[in-house]
VEXSEKE-489715 format. One record per residue (C-alpha): residue in one letter; x, y, z. Coordinates in pm, 1 decimal, m for minus. Example, Ala and Ser with C-alpha at 12.3 -4.5 7.8 and 13.67 -1.06 7.14 Angstrom:
% VEXSEKE-489715
('a',(1230.0,m450.0,780.0));
('s',(1367.0,m106.0,714.0));
***
This chain:
% VEXSEKE-489715
('m',(3717.2,m388.2,1581.0));
('k',(3548.3,m408.1,1922.8));
('e',(3495.9,m32.9,1923.3));
('s',(3345.5,m50.7,1575.2));
('k',(3101.7,m325.6,1679.3));
('l',(3010.1,m131.6,1992.5));
('r',(2945.0,177.1,1783.4));
('q',(2727.7,m26.2,1546.1));
('a',(2532.3,m170.9,1838.4));
('i',(2473.3,174.7,1986.0));
('g',(2364.9,306.3,1645.6));
('f',(2130.3,9.4,1606.7));
('i',(1965.5,83.7,1942.1));
('i',(1937.8,455.1,1866.9));
('d',(1773.4,379.7,1531.9));
('m',(1516.7,150.6,1696.0));
('v',(1431.9,412.9,1955.8));
('f',(1409.2,689.1,1693.9));
('a',(1177.0,474.6,1479.8));
('g',(959.8,413.0,1786.4));
('i',(940.9,785.3,1863.3));
('l',(832.5,857.2,1504.9));
('w',(567.8,585.7,1539.0));
('l',(442.3,734.0,1865.9));
('l',(419.7,1087.6,1725.6));
('c',(236.1,970.9,1412.9));
('s',(0.9,752.6,1621.2));
('l',(m114.7,1031.3,1853.9));
('p',(m429.5,1111.3,1649.9));
('v',(m525.6,739.4,1698.9));
('v',(m688.7,723.4,1353.4));
('t',(m337.2,720.3,1205.1));
('l',(m208.9,438.6,1426.8));
('g',(m249.2,182.2,1147.7));
('p',(m47.5,377.8,889.4));
('a',(212.5,459.1,1155.5));
('t',(243.5,89.8,1245.1));
('t',(289.7,1.9,877.9));
('a',(561.3,267.9,849.5));
('l',(730.5,140.9,1167.0));
('y',(750.3,m214.8,1035.1));
('y',(866.8,m88.1,695.9));
('t',(1143.0,113.2,865.2));
('i',(1256.5,m158.3,1105.5));
('v',(1290.9,m415.4,827.5));
('k',(1436.5,m191.3,558.0));
('n',(1648.0,54.6,752.2));
('v',(1729.9,m94.6,1091.5));
('r',(1774.5,m456.8,979.5));
('h',(1905.2,m398.0,625.7));
('d',(2049.4,m45.4,644.1));
('r',(1856.9,95.9,345.8));
('g',(1839.3,475.5,331.9));
('e',(1804.9,738.3,604.0));
('l',(1571.6,634.4,884.6));
('a',(1334.1,932.3,888.1));
('k',(1313.1,935.7,509.0));
('v',(1239.6,562.2,500.4));
('f',(973.3,599.9,771.0));
('f',(783.3,876.5,592.8));
('t',(823.6,701.6,257.7));
('g',(658.4,394.8,410.0));
('l',(389.4,610.1,568.8));
('r',(306.9,785.9,242.8));
('r',(339.0,483.0,14.4));
('n',(109.8,258.1,218.5));
('f',(m137.8,514.4,354.7));
('r',(m404.2,437.3,94.3));
('q',(m416.1,74.1,208.8));
('s',(m337.6,107.3,578.0));
('f',(m574.0,393.1,671.0));
('p',(m908.1,231.6,571.8));
('m',(m788.1,m100.7,714.4));
('w',(m716.6,63.0,1048.4));
('l',(m1059.3,230.3,1046.6));
('f',(m1208.2,m116.6,995.9));
('y',(m1009.3,m249.0,1291.1));
('l',(m1115.7,51.0,1501.0));
('g',(m1478.2,m26.6,1416.5));
('l',(m1437.3,m385.7,1537.4));
('l',(m1270.2,m264.0,1855.7));
('a',(m1553.2,m16.6,1914.0));
('l',(m1811.6,m293.8,1876.6));
('a',(m1618.9,m509.4,2121.5));
('a',(m1604.8,m218.0,2368.2));
('l',(m1979.9,m168.0,2338.7));
('d',(m2031.9,m536.1,2410.1));
('i',(m1816.7,m514.8,2721.1));
('y',(m2009.0,m204.8,2827.7));
('g',(m2332.0,m396.7,2778.8));
('y',(m2198.4,m677.0,2996.4));
('s',(m2159.4,m439.4,3289.8));
('h',(m2496.6,m263.9,3246.5));
('m',(m2739.2,m540.0,3154.1));
('g',(m2877.6,m851.6,3313.3));
('l',(m2647.3,m1145.0,3375.0));
('e',(m2765.8,m1368.3,3088.4));
('r',(m2778.2,m1091.2,2829.8));
('g',(m2444.5,m963.1,2956.2));
('r',(m2281.8,m1300.9,2903.7));
('q',(m2407.0,m1313.3,2546.3));
('l',(m2267.4,m968.5,2473.3));
('s',(m1936.9,m1048.1,2642.6));
('a',(m1899.6,m1361.1,2430.3));
('l',(m1968.5,m1158.2,2115.2));
('g',(m1709.5,m902.2,2218.8));
('g',(m1453.7,m1176.4,2272.3));
('m',(m1528.8,m1322.8,1929.8));
('l',(m1454.2,m983.0,1776.3));
('l',(m1132.7,m928.3,1971.2));
('i',(m974.5,m1264.3,1886.7));
('p',(m944.7,m1214.0,1507.5));
('v',(m843.5,m850.0,1555.6));
('a',(m564.4,m939.6,1797.2));
('l',(m441.7,m1240.6,1598.1));
('s',(m434.9,m1062.7,1263.3));
('f',(m312.1,m717.2,1369.3));
('p',(64.5,m793.8,1356.0));
('w',(28.7,m972.6,1021.6));
('m',(m199.2,m714.6,860.7));
('f',(4.8,m398.1,888.3));
('a',(330.1,m580.2,819.2));
('y',(162.7,m730.7,511.0));
('i',(47.5,m389.6,388.8));
('s',(404.3,m258.7,421.5));
('r',(518.1,m533.0,182.4));
('f',(236.3,m603.6,m63.6));
('e',(m36.4,m426.6,m257.4));
('n',(m380.6,m584.6,m249.8));
('s',(m746.1,m489.2,m235.5));
('f',(m916.7,m439.6,99.8));
('a',(m1099.1,m774.7,77.9));
('g',(m792.4,m944.7,m68.9));
('s',(m578.3,m829.0,223.1));
('l',(m832.1,m959.3,473.8));
('r',(m850.5,m1297.8,301.4));
('f',(m476.1,m1338.3,267.7));
('v',(m399.0,m1231.9,623.9));
('a',(m667.7,m1469.2,753.5));
('y',(m491.0,m1744.4,558.5));
('l',(m155.3,m1646.0,710.3));
('c',(m300.3,m1642.9,1062.3));
('f',(m427.5,m1999.6,1041.5));
('r',(m159.1,m2139.6,811.8));
('h',(104.5,m2020.8,1059.9));
('i',(m98.4,m2047.0,1380.0));
('g',(209.4,m2108.4,1595.0));
('r',(369.4,m1784.2,1476.0));
('s',(33.8,m1606.5,1512.6));
('l',(5.7,m1709.6,1878.0));
('l',(363.9,m1601.6,1944.3));
('l',(294.1,m1265.3,1777.8));
('l',(m18.3,m1231.7,1991.6));
('l',(186.1,m1289.7,2308.1));
('e',(434.9,m1025.9,2194.2));
('l',(152.9,m780.8,2121.9));
('l',(0.1,m843.0,2465.8));
('a',(341.3,m797.6,2627.7));
('f',(381.0,m464.0,2445.8));
('l',(37.2,m346.6,2564.0));
('a',(106.3,m460.6,2920.8));
('i',(437.6,m274.5,2937.8));
('a',(282.4,37.1,2781.4));
('w',(m0.6,25.4,3037.5));
('l',(209.7,m50.2,3345.4));
('i',(519.1,155.2,3258.4));
('p',(394.6,427.4,3021.4));
('y',(721.6,624.3,3024.6));
('l',(877.0,335.6,2829.3));
('l',(631.4,385.7,2543.2));
('p',(874.4,588.4,2326.6));
('i',(1138.7,315.1,2368.4));
('i',(958.4,m17.5,2318.3));
('p',(782.0,7.0,1975.7));
('g',(1104.4,m39.0,1777.8));
('p',(1229.5,m346.6,1967.9));
('f',(886.8,m510.1,1954.7));
('a',(855.3,m441.6,1581.4));
('l',(1199.4,m595.6,1536.7));
('l',(1099.7,m899.8,1743.2));
('m',(780.3,m947.4,1542.0));
('s',(966.1,m911.4,1213.9));
('l',(1176.0,m1214.7,1308.3));
('q',(855.8,m1422.0,1297.6));
('i',(694.4,m1249.0,1000.6));
('e',(977.2,m1197.1,750.9));
('p',(1060.5,m1568.0,696.1));
('v',(698.1,m1618.6,589.8));
('f',(689.4,m1314.7,362.0));
('r',(1018.0,m1412.9,199.9));
('t',(860.2,m1735.3,74.1));
('f',(638.0,m1514.8,m144.9));
('t',(897.9,m1260.4,m257.6));
('l',(1227.6,m1446.2,m275.5));
('d',(1378.5,m1470.3,m620.6));
('r',(1365.9,m1841.3,m699.7));
('n',(1693.4,m1825.4,m888.6));
('e',(1890.4,m1614.3,m645.6));
('d',(1904.0,m1588.1,m269.5));
('r',(1777.1,m1232.1,m255.4));
('d',(1459.6,m1036.7,m200.5));
('e',(1434.4,m732.5,m428.2));
('w',(1190.1,m559.4,m191.6));
('y',(1479.0,m477.5,41.7));
('n',(1659.2,m299.0,m242.0));
('e',(1373.1,m74.4,m357.7));
***
């Protein structure tokens, strides 16, 4: 029994690391980071947490199935990040007063991007919606569950800090962080997908 549980725990860890490596490889072009993040969440929830299908197959199914939604959304996020970067650049190359104005604008752009990022690509892995509809609904989730949003933001910042300070851990940490975030996100999503008559969520069984 103990050996079986140990084997399960080791398999669980290996699966998380493998999912993170797939995410890293598919994120290398940068423009595919959004779809890769959607596929990572899809895989962590479906395969690692609920043991549905083979991990690599689940990952690439999630990547392919949600690419049409996740790719343009990520380009939109990249555009906002680029504007914020230009504002920060302006802060360091312009006069003090003008620089402060640009820095404030950059901060205003970064806040919604950072708060909504964990929700958005997890949401796309679960639901189909229009581009504008996804933005509206995720904005609602961010403010309706502001406590969870702030916790997710802290987790995202912790991930970025570890990746920056200890880059050789980058292949290892995406899976555990996606798992950690799913513990905050899935209870919210289940309120929209749970069968009212039975304690089950059919999405996990697709």
